N, CA, C and O atoms as a CHARMM CRD file, in Angstrom:
* protein
*
  276
    1    1 UNK  N    -72.46700  35.84500-105.14200 PROA 1      0.00000
    2    1 UNK  CA   -71.63200  35.90700-103.95700 PROA 1      0.00000
    3    1 UNK  C    -71.09700  34.50400-103.68400 PROA 1      0.00000
    4    1 UNK  O    -71.82600  33.51900-103.80400 PROA 1      0.00000
    5    2 UNK  N    -69.83900  34.42200-103.32100 PROA 2      0.00000
    6    2 UNK  CA   -69.24300  33.12300-103.01900 PROA 2      0.00000
    7    2 UNK  C    -69.29900  32.85900-101.51500 PROA 2      0.00000
    8    2 UNK  O    -69.63000  33.74800-100.73000 PROA 2      0.00000
    9    3 UNK  N    -68.97400  31.63100-101.12700 PROA 3      0.00000
   10    3 UNK  CA   -69.05200  31.26000 -99.71000 PROA 3      0.00000
   11    3 UNK  C    -68.11700  32.09300 -98.85400 PROA 3      0.00000
   12    3 UNK  O    -68.49200  32.51600 -97.76000 PROA 3      0.00000
   13    4 UNK  N    -66.89500  32.33900 -99.33800 PROA 4      0.00000
   14    4 UNK  CA   -65.95700  33.09600 -98.49800 PROA 4      0.00000
   15    4 UNK  C    -66.38900  34.54900 -98.34600 PROA 4      0.00000
   16    4 UNK  O    -66.13800  35.16200 -97.30800 PROA 4      0.00000
   17    5 UNK  N    -67.03200  35.10300 -99.36200 PROA 5      0.00000
   18    5 UNK  CA   -67.55000  36.47100 -99.24200 PROA 5      0.00000
   19    5 UNK  C    -68.70000  36.50800 -98.23500 PROA 5      0.00000
   20    5 UNK  O    -68.78100  37.42300 -97.41600 PROA 5      0.00000
   21    6 UNK  N    -69.58500  35.51900 -98.29700 PROA 6      0.00000
   22    6 UNK  CA   -70.71800  35.46400 -97.37500 PROA 6      0.00000
   23    6 UNK  C    -70.24400  35.29600 -95.93500 PROA 6      0.00000
   24    6 UNK  O    -70.80800  35.90300 -95.02500 PROA 6      0.00000
   25    7 UNK  N    -69.21800  34.48300 -95.72100 PROA 7      0.00000
   26    7 UNK  CA   -68.67200  34.28800 -94.37000 PROA 7      0.00000
   27    7 UNK  C    -68.16700  35.61700 -93.81500 PROA 7      0.00000
   28    7 UNK  O    -68.40400  35.93100 -92.64900 PROA 7      0.00000
   29    8 UNK  N    -67.48900  36.38200 -94.62200 PROA 8      0.00000
   30    8 UNK  CA   -66.97100  37.66500 -94.15600 PROA 8      0.00000
   31    8 UNK  C    -68.09500  38.65900 -93.87200 PROA 8      0.00000
   32    8 UNK  O    -68.00900  39.43600 -92.92100 PROA 8      0.00000
   33    9 UNK  N    -69.13600  38.63900 -94.67900 PROA 9      0.00000
   34    9 UNK  CA   -70.29200  39.52000 -94.44800 PROA 9      0.00000
   35    9 UNK  C    -70.98300  39.13900 -93.13800 PROA 9      0.00000
   36    9 UNK  O    -71.31500  40.00900 -92.33200 PROA 9      0.00000
   37   10 UNK  N    -71.19700  37.84800 -92.93000 PROA 10     0.00000
   38   10 UNK  CA   -71.85600  37.38000 -91.70100 PROA 10     0.00000
   39   10 UNK  C    -70.98900  37.69700 -90.48200 PROA 10     0.00000
   40   10 UNK  O    -71.49300  38.20800 -89.48200 PROA 10     0.00000
   41   11 UNK  N    -69.69100  37.39800 -90.55700 PROA 11     0.00000
   42   11 UNK  CA   -68.79400  37.66000 -89.42700 PROA 11     0.00000
   43   11 UNK  C    -68.75100  39.15600 -89.09800 PROA 11     0.00000
   44   11 UNK  O    -68.82600  39.53800 -87.93000 PROA 11     0.00000
   45   12 UNK  N    -68.63200  39.99000 -90.11600 PROA 12     0.00000
   46   12 UNK  CA   -68.61700  41.43500 -89.88400 PROA 12     0.00000
   47   12 UNK  C    -69.90300  41.94200 -89.26100 PROA 12     0.00000
   48   12 UNK  O    -69.88100  42.78900 -88.36800 PROA 12     0.00000
   49   13 UNK  N    -71.02300  41.42200 -89.73600 PROA 13     0.00000
   50   13 UNK  CA   -72.32300  41.80800 -89.18500 PROA 13     0.00000
   51   13 UNK  C    -72.44800  41.38300 -87.73000 PROA 13     0.00000
   52   13 UNK  O    -72.89400  42.16200 -86.88700 PROA 13     0.00000
   53   14 UNK  N    -72.04800  40.12600 -87.43000 PROA 14     0.00000
   54   14 UNK  CA   -72.10400  39.63400 -86.05000 PROA 14     0.00000
   55   14 UNK  C    -71.22400  40.47300 -85.13200 PROA 14     0.00000
   56   14 UNK  O    -71.62900  40.80200 -84.01700 PROA 14     0.00000
   57   15 UNK  N    -70.03000  40.82200 -85.58700 PROA 15     0.00000
   58   15 UNK  CA   -69.11100  41.59800 -84.75800 PROA 15     0.00000
   59   15 UNK  C    -69.68300  42.98700 -84.48100 PROA 15     0.00000
   60   15 UNK  O    -69.71000  43.43000 -83.33300 PROA 15     0.00000
   61   16 UNK  N    -70.13700  43.66900 -85.52000 PROA 16     0.00000
   62   16 UNK  CA   -70.67800  45.01600 -85.32400 PROA 16     0.00000
   63   16 UNK  C    -71.92900  45.01200 -84.45000 PROA 16     0.00000
   64   16 UNK  O    -72.09400  45.87700 -83.59000 PROA 16     0.00000
   65   17 UNK  N    -72.80900  44.03500 -84.67400 PROA 17     0.00000
   66   17 UNK  CA   -74.02800  43.96100 -83.86900 PROA 17     0.00000
   67   17 UNK  C    -73.71700  43.64800 -82.40500 PROA 17     0.00000
   68   17 UNK  O    -74.28700  44.26400 -81.50500 PROA 17     0.00000
   69   18 UNK  N    -72.81700  42.69400 -82.16500 PROA 18     0.00000
   70   18 UNK  CA   -72.50100  42.34500 -80.77900 PROA 18     0.00000
   71   18 UNK  C    -71.76200  43.47400 -80.07000 PROA 18     0.00000
   72   18 UNK  O    -71.92800  43.65500 -78.86300 PROA 18     0.00000
   73   19 UNK  N    -70.95300  44.23100 -80.79600 PROA 19     0.00000
   74   19 UNK  CA   -70.32500  45.40900 -80.18600 PROA 19     0.00000
   75   19 UNK  C    -71.37700  46.45500 -79.82400 PROA 19     0.00000
   76   19 UNK  O    -71.33000  47.04600 -78.74600 PROA 19     0.00000
   77   20 UNK  N    -72.32500  46.67800 -80.73300 PROA 20     0.00000
   78   20 UNK  CA   -73.38800  47.65200 -80.45600 PROA 20     0.00000
   79   20 UNK  C    -74.22800  47.22800 -79.25600 PROA 20     0.00000
   80   20 UNK  O    -74.68900  48.07500 -78.49200 PROA 20     0.00000
   81   21 UNK  N    -74.42600  45.93400 -79.08700 PROA 21     0.00000
   82   21 UNK  CA   -75.21500  45.44400 -77.95600 PROA 21     0.00000
   83   21 UNK  C    -74.40900  45.35600 -76.66100 PROA 21     0.00000
   84   21 UNK  O    -74.99100  45.29600 -75.57800 PROA 21     0.00000
   85   22 UNK  N    -73.07000  45.34700 -76.75800 PROA 22     0.00000
   86   22 UNK  CA   -72.24600  45.11800 -75.57700 PROA 22     0.00000
   87   22 UNK  C    -71.49900  46.31300 -75.02700 PROA 22     0.00000
   88   22 UNK  O    -70.97800  46.24800 -73.91300 PROA 22     0.00000
   89   23 UNK  N    -71.43000  47.40200 -75.77400 PROA 23     0.00000
   90   23 UNK  CA   -70.69500  48.58000 -75.29700 PROA 23     0.00000
   91   23 UNK  C    -71.68000  49.53600 -74.62700 PROA 23     0.00000
   92   23 UNK  O    -72.65400  49.95800 -75.25000 PROA 23     0.00000
   93   24 UNK  N    -71.43000  49.88300 -73.35100 PROA 24     0.00000
   94   24 UNK  CA   -72.37500  50.70700 -72.58900 PROA 24     0.00000
   95   24 UNK  C    -72.77300  52.02700 -73.24200 PROA 24     0.00000
   96   24 UNK  O    -73.88600  52.49300 -72.99500 PROA 24     0.00000
   97   25 UNK  N    -71.94500  52.64600 -74.04500 PROA 25     0.00000
   98   25 UNK  CA   -72.28500  53.93000 -74.66200 PROA 25     0.00000
   99   25 UNK  C    -73.21100  53.80700 -75.85600 PROA 25     0.00000
  100   25 UNK  O    -73.67400  54.81600 -76.38900 PROA 25     0.00000
  101   26 UNK  N    -73.48800  52.57600 -76.28700 PROA 26     0.00000
  102   26 UNK  CA   -74.31300  52.36300 -77.47000 PROA 26     0.00000
  103   26 UNK  C    -75.79000  52.61000 -77.15900 PROA 26     0.00000
  104   26 UNK  O    -76.25600  52.30500 -76.06100 PROA 26     0.00000
  105   27 UNK  N    -76.52900  53.16800 -78.13500 PROA 27     0.00000
  106   27 UNK  CA   -77.96200  53.39300 -77.90900 PROA 27     0.00000
  107   27 UNK  C    -78.77000  52.09400 -77.80300 PROA 27     0.00000
  108   27 UNK  O    -79.88800  52.11100 -77.28900 PROA 27     0.00000
  109   28 UNK  N    -78.22800  50.97600 -78.27800 PROA 28     0.00000
  110   28 UNK  CA   -78.96300  49.69900 -78.17700 PROA 28     0.00000
  111   28 UNK  C    -78.27700  48.73800 -77.19900 PROA 28     0.00000
  112   28 UNK  O    -78.42900  47.52100 -77.30400 PROA 28     0.00000
  113   29 UNK  N    -77.52000  49.29800 -76.24600 PROA 29     0.00000
  114   29 UNK  CA   -76.80900  48.48800 -75.25000 PROA 29     0.00000
  115   29 UNK  C    -77.77200  47.56900 -74.50800 PROA 29     0.00000
  116   29 UNK  O    -78.83900  47.98900 -74.05900 PROA 29     0.00000
  117   30 UNK  N    -77.36900  46.30500 -74.39000 PROA 30     0.00000
  118   30 UNK  CA   -78.16700  45.33400 -73.63500 PROA 30     0.00000
  119   30 UNK  C    -77.39300  44.81200 -72.42500 PROA 30     0.00000
  120   30 UNK  O    -77.88000  44.87100 -71.29600 PROA 30     0.00000
  121   31 UNK  N    -76.18100  44.29800 -72.67100 PROA 31     0.00000
  122   31 UNK  CA   -75.37000  43.70000 -71.62000 PROA 31     0.00000
  123   31 UNK  C    -73.92500  43.60200 -72.09500 PROA 31     0.00000
  124   31 UNK  O    -73.67300  43.37400 -73.27800 PROA 31     0.00000
  125   32 UNK  N    -72.97400  43.77200 -71.17500 PROA 32     0.00000
  126   32 UNK  CA   -71.57500  43.61600 -71.58700 PROA 32     0.00000
  127   32 UNK  C    -71.23700  42.16900 -71.97900 PROA 32     0.00000
  128   32 UNK  O    -70.18900  41.91700 -72.57300 PROA 32     0.00000
  129   33 UNK  N    -72.10500  41.24200 -71.65200 PROA 33     0.00000
  130   33 UNK  CA   -71.87100  39.84200 -72.03500 PROA 33     0.00000
  131   33 UNK  C    -71.91400  39.63500 -73.54400 PROA 33     0.00000
  132   33 UNK  O    -71.43700  38.61100 -74.03500 PROA 33     0.00000
  133   34 UNK  N    -72.47300  40.58000 -74.28700 PROA 34     0.00000
  134   34 UNK  CA   -72.45100  40.48200 -75.74900 PROA 34     0.00000
  135   34 UNK  C    -71.03300  40.53400 -76.28600 PROA 34     0.00000
  136   34 UNK  O    -70.77500  40.05200 -77.38900 PROA 34     0.00000
  137   35 UNK  N    -70.11300  41.10600 -75.53200 PROA 35     0.00000
  138   35 UNK  CA   -68.72200  41.15100 -75.97000 PROA 35     0.00000
  139   35 UNK  C    -68.11000  39.75300 -76.01300 PROA 35     0.00000
  140   35 UNK  O    -67.14300  39.52200 -76.73900 PROA 35     0.00000
  141   36 UNK  N    -68.66600  38.82200 -75.24200 PROA 36     0.00000
  142   36 UNK  CA   -68.21000  37.42900 -75.31600 PROA 36     0.00000
  143   36 UNK  C    -68.53100  36.85100 -76.69400 PROA 36     0.00000
  144   36 UNK  O    -67.76800  36.04000 -77.21900 PROA 36     0.00000
  145   37 UNK  N    -69.64800  37.25900 -77.27500 PROA 37     0.00000
  146   37 UNK  CA   -69.99100  36.79600 -78.62300 PROA 37     0.00000
  147   37 UNK  C    -69.01300  37.36100 -79.64700 PROA 37     0.00000
  148   37 UNK  O    -68.64100  36.67800 -80.60100 PROA 37     0.00000
  149   38 UNK  N    -68.59700  38.61000 -79.44600 PROA 38     0.00000
  150   38 UNK  CA   -67.58300  39.21200 -80.31800 PROA 38     0.00000
  151   38 UNK  C    -66.30500  38.38200 -80.26600 PROA 38     0.00000
  152   38 UNK  O    -65.70100  38.09500 -81.30000 PROA 38     0.00000
  153   39 UNK  N    -65.89600  37.99700 -79.05700 PROA 39     0.00000
  154   39 UNK  CA   -64.69700  37.16800 -78.89800 PROA 39     0.00000
  155   39 UNK  C    -64.88900  35.80400 -79.55900 PROA 39     0.00000
  156   39 UNK  O    -63.96000  35.28600 -80.17800 PROA 39     0.00000
  157   40 UNK  N    -66.07600  35.21700 -79.43600 PROA 40     0.00000
  158   40 UNK  CA   -66.37100  33.93000 -80.05500 PROA 40     0.00000
  159   40 UNK  C    -66.19700  33.99400 -81.57300 PROA 40     0.00000
  160   40 UNK  O    -65.60700  33.09100 -82.16600 PROA 40     0.00000
  161   41 UNK  N    -66.70000  35.04200 -82.19500 PROA 41     0.00000
  162   41 UNK  CA   -66.55800  35.21000 -83.64200 PROA 41     0.00000
  163   41 UNK  C    -65.07800  35.36100 -83.99600 PROA 41     0.00000
  164   41 UNK  O    -64.61200  34.77200 -84.97100 PROA 41     0.00000
  165   42 UNK  N    -64.35200  36.13400 -83.22300 PROA 42     0.00000
  166   42 UNK  CA   -62.92100  36.31900 -83.47400 PROA 42     0.00000
  167   42 UNK  C    -62.13800  35.02700 -83.36400 PROA 42     0.00000
  168   42 UNK  O    -61.25600  34.75900 -84.18000 PROA 42     0.00000
  169   43 UNK  N    -62.45700  34.22100 -82.35600 PROA 43     0.00000
  170   43 UNK  CA   -61.78700  32.92100 -82.18600 PROA 43     0.00000
  171   43 UNK  C    -62.09800  32.01000 -83.36600 PROA 43     0.00000
  172   43 UNK  O    -61.21600  31.29700 -83.84500 PROA 43     0.00000
  173   44 UNK  N    -63.33500  32.02500 -83.83600 PROA 44     0.00000
  174   44 UNK  CA   -63.69300  31.20300 -84.99000 PROA 44     0.00000
  175   44 UNK  C    -62.97200  31.65400 -86.25700 PROA 44     0.00000
  176   44 UNK  O    -62.55900  30.81700 -87.05900 PROA 44     0.00000
  177   45 UNK  N    -62.81600  32.96200 -86.44800 PROA 45     0.00000
  178   45 UNK  CA   -62.06000  33.46500 -87.59600 PROA 45     0.00000
  179   45 UNK  C    -60.59800  33.03700 -87.51000 PROA 45     0.00000
  180   45 UNK  O    -60.00300  32.64300 -88.51300 PROA 45     0.00000
  181   46 UNK  N    -60.02600  33.11300 -86.32000 PROA 46     0.00000
  182   46 UNK  CA   -58.65300  32.67600 -86.11400 PROA 46     0.00000
  183   46 UNK  C    -58.50700  31.18000 -86.38900 PROA 46     0.00000
  184   46 UNK  O    -57.57500  30.76100 -87.07600 PROA 46     0.00000
  185   47 UNK  N    -59.42600  30.37900 -85.85500 PROA 47     0.00000
  186   47 UNK  CA   -59.40600  28.93200 -86.06700 PROA 47     0.00000
  187   47 UNK  C    -59.51300  28.58500 -87.54200 PROA 47     0.00000
  188   47 UNK  O    -58.79400  27.70900 -88.02300 PROA 47     0.00000
  189   48 UNK  N    -60.40000  29.25700 -88.26700 PROA 48     0.00000
  190   48 UNK  CA   -60.57500  28.93100 -89.68100 PROA 48     0.00000
  191   48 UNK  C    -59.35300  29.34600 -90.49700 PROA 48     0.00000
  192   48 UNK  O    -59.04100  28.71000 -91.50400 PROA 48     0.00000
  193   49 UNK  N    -58.67200  30.38200 -90.08500 PROA 49     0.00000
  194   49 UNK  CA   -57.45600  30.79000 -90.76500 PROA 49     0.00000
  195   49 UNK  C    -56.32100  29.80000 -90.57400 PROA 49     0.00000
  196   49 UNK  O    -55.50700  29.59500 -91.47400 PROA 49     0.00000
  197   50 UNK  N    -56.27000  29.18800 -89.40000 PROA 50     0.00000
  198   50 UNK  CA   -55.20700  28.22400 -89.09600 PROA 50     0.00000
  199   50 UNK  C    -55.50300  26.85600 -89.69900 PROA 50     0.00000
  200   50 UNK  O    -54.62000  26.23200 -90.28800 PROA 50     0.00000
  201   51 UNK  N    -56.74700  26.38400 -89.55500 PROA 51     0.00000
  202   51 UNK  CA   -57.08500  25.02300 -89.99400 PROA 51     0.00000
  203   51 UNK  C    -57.57900  24.96000 -91.43700 PROA 51     0.00000
  204   51 UNK  O    -57.66100  23.87600 -92.01400 PROA 51     0.00000
  205   52 UNK  N    -57.90900  26.11500 -92.02600 PROA 52     0.00000
  206   52 UNK  CA   -58.46600  26.19000 -93.38200 PROA 52     0.00000
  207   52 UNK  C    -59.81400  25.47500 -93.49200 PROA 52     0.00000
  208   52 UNK  O    -60.17000  24.98300 -94.56300 PROA 52     0.00000
  209   53 UNK  N    -60.56700  25.41800 -92.38200 PROA 53     0.00000
  210   53 UNK  CA   -61.91600  24.86500 -92.36600 PROA 53     0.00000
  211   53 UNK  C    -62.80200  25.81300 -91.58400 PROA 53     0.00000
  212   53 UNK  O    -62.43500  26.27300 -90.50300 PROA 53     0.00000
  213   54 UNK  N    -63.97200  26.10400 -92.13400 PROA 54     0.00000
  214   54 UNK  CA   -64.90900  27.02800 -91.49800 PROA 54     0.00000
  215   54 UNK  C    -66.31600  26.43800 -91.57200 PROA 54     0.00000
  216   54 UNK  O    -66.81600  26.14400 -92.65800 PROA 54     0.00000
  217   55 UNK  N    -66.94400  26.27000 -90.42600 PROA 55     0.00000
  218   55 UNK  CA   -68.29500  25.71400 -90.37400 PROA 55     0.00000
  219   55 UNK  C    -69.27500  26.60000 -91.13200 PROA 55     0.00000
  220   55 UNK  O    -70.13300  26.09100 -91.85400 PROA 55     0.00000
  221   56 UNK  N    -69.16200  27.90900 -90.98200 PROA 56     0.00000
  222   56 UNK  CA   -70.08400  28.81900 -91.67300 PROA 56     0.00000
  223   56 UNK  C    -69.94900  28.67800 -93.18300 PROA 56     0.00000
  224   56 UNK  O    -70.94800  28.75800 -93.89900 PROA 56     0.00000
  225   57 UNK  N    -68.73500  28.47100 -93.67800 PROA 57     0.00000
  226   57 UNK  CA   -68.54200  28.28900 -95.11100 PROA 57     0.00000
  227   57 UNK  C    -69.20100  26.99300 -95.57800 PROA 57     0.00000
  228   57 UNK  O    -69.77200  26.94400 -96.66800 PROA 57     0.00000
  229   58 UNK  N    -69.12300  25.95400 -94.76800 PROA 58     0.00000
  230   58 UNK  CA   -69.79500  24.69100 -95.08300 PROA 58     0.00000
  231   58 UNK  C    -71.30400  24.88800 -95.13900 PROA 58     0.00000
  232   58 UNK  O    -71.97100  24.37600 -96.03800 PROA 58     0.00000
  233   59 UNK  N    -71.83500  25.63100 -94.17600 PROA 59     0.00000
  234   59 UNK  CA   -73.27500  25.90300 -94.14200 PROA 59     0.00000
  235   59 UNK  C    -73.69100  26.70500 -95.37600 PROA 59     0.00000
  236   59 UNK  O    -74.70000  26.39100 -96.00700 PROA 59     0.00000
  237   60 UNK  N    -72.92600  27.72800 -95.71800 PROA 60     0.00000
  238   60 UNK  CA   -73.24600  28.54600 -96.89200 PROA 60     0.00000
  239   60 UNK  C    -73.21000  27.72000 -98.17400 PROA 60     0.00000
  240   60 UNK  O    -74.02300  27.92100 -99.07600 PROA 60     0.00000
  241   61 UNK  N    -72.26600  26.79800 -98.24200 PROA 61     0.00000
  242   61 UNK  CA   -72.16300  25.92400 -99.41400 PROA 61     0.00000
  243   61 UNK  C    -73.40000  25.04300 -99.54100 PROA 61     0.00000
  244   61 UNK  O    -73.90900  24.83600-100.64300 PROA 61     0.00000
  245   62 UNK  N    -73.88600  24.52100 -98.40500 PROA 62     0.00000
  246   62 UNK  CA   -75.08200  23.67600 -98.42200 PROA 62     0.00000
  247   62 UNK  C    -76.34700  24.47600 -98.72200 PROA 62     0.00000
  248   62 UNK  O    -77.35200  23.91600 -99.16000 PROA 62     0.00000
  249   63 UNK  N    -76.29100  25.78300 -98.48700 PROA 63     0.00000
  250   63 UNK  CA   -77.42400  26.64700 -98.82000 PROA 63     0.00000
  251   63 UNK  C    -77.43300  27.05000-100.29400 PROA 63     0.00000
  252   63 UNK  O    -78.35400  27.72300-100.75800 PROA 63     0.00000
  253   64 UNK  N    -76.39100  26.63000-101.02900 PROA 64     0.00000
  254   64 UNK  CA   -76.39500  26.84500-102.47400 PROA 64     0.00000
  255   64 UNK  C    -75.41700  27.87900-102.99400 PROA 64     0.00000
  256   64 UNK  O    -75.34300  28.08800-104.20500 PROA 64     0.00000
  257   65 UNK  N    -74.66200  28.53400-102.12300 PROA 65     0.00000
  258   65 UNK  CA   -73.66400  29.48700-102.59700 PROA 65     0.00000
  259   65 UNK  C    -72.50100  28.71400-103.21200 PROA 65     0.00000
  260   65 UNK  O    -72.15100  27.62500-102.75800 PROA 65     0.00000
  261   66 UNK  N    -71.91600  29.29100-104.24200 PROA 66     0.00000
  262   66 UNK  CA   -70.81900  28.58600-104.89800 PROA 66     0.00000
  263   66 UNK  C    -69.52000  28.79100-104.11900 PROA 66     0.00000
  264   66 UNK  O    -69.30400  29.82400-103.48400 PROA 66     0.00000
  265   67 UNK  N    -68.67100  27.77900-104.19000 PROA 67     0.00000
  266   67 UNK  CA   -67.37300  27.84300-103.53500 PROA 67     0.00000
  267   67 UNK  C    -66.53300  28.90600-104.21300 PROA 67     0.00000
  268   67 UNK  O    -66.60600  29.07700-105.43000 PROA 67     0.00000
  269   68 UNK  N    -65.74600  29.61300-103.44700 PROA 68     0.00000
  270   68 UNK  CA   -64.87200  30.63800-104.00700 PROA 68     0.00000
  271   68 UNK  C    -63.49700  30.57400-103.38300 PROA 68     0.00000
  272   68 UNK  O    -63.31700  30.02300-102.29700 PROA 68     0.00000
  273   69 UNK  N    -62.53300  31.13900-104.07400 PROA 69     0.00000
  274   69 UNK  CA   -61.15400  31.14000-103.54300 PROA 69     0.00000
  275   69 UNK  C    -60.80600  32.46000-102.95700 PROA 69     0.00000
  276   69 UNK  O    -59.69300  32.64300-102.46600 PROA 69     0.00000
């Protein structure tokens, strides 16, 4: 797995989990404030698309995943 693939897996997991925790109809609902985390992940994805730099990709690279295009 490359760094960009891992970033997408982590981002997708964070989004789905925070939606499950933040939407009142969910069986694991905790608080609507979890939707703020969903927005945070979205803003980070937008920022990385514009600046071509992603902190999570840097972290994954330091953990030993190979760089990918």
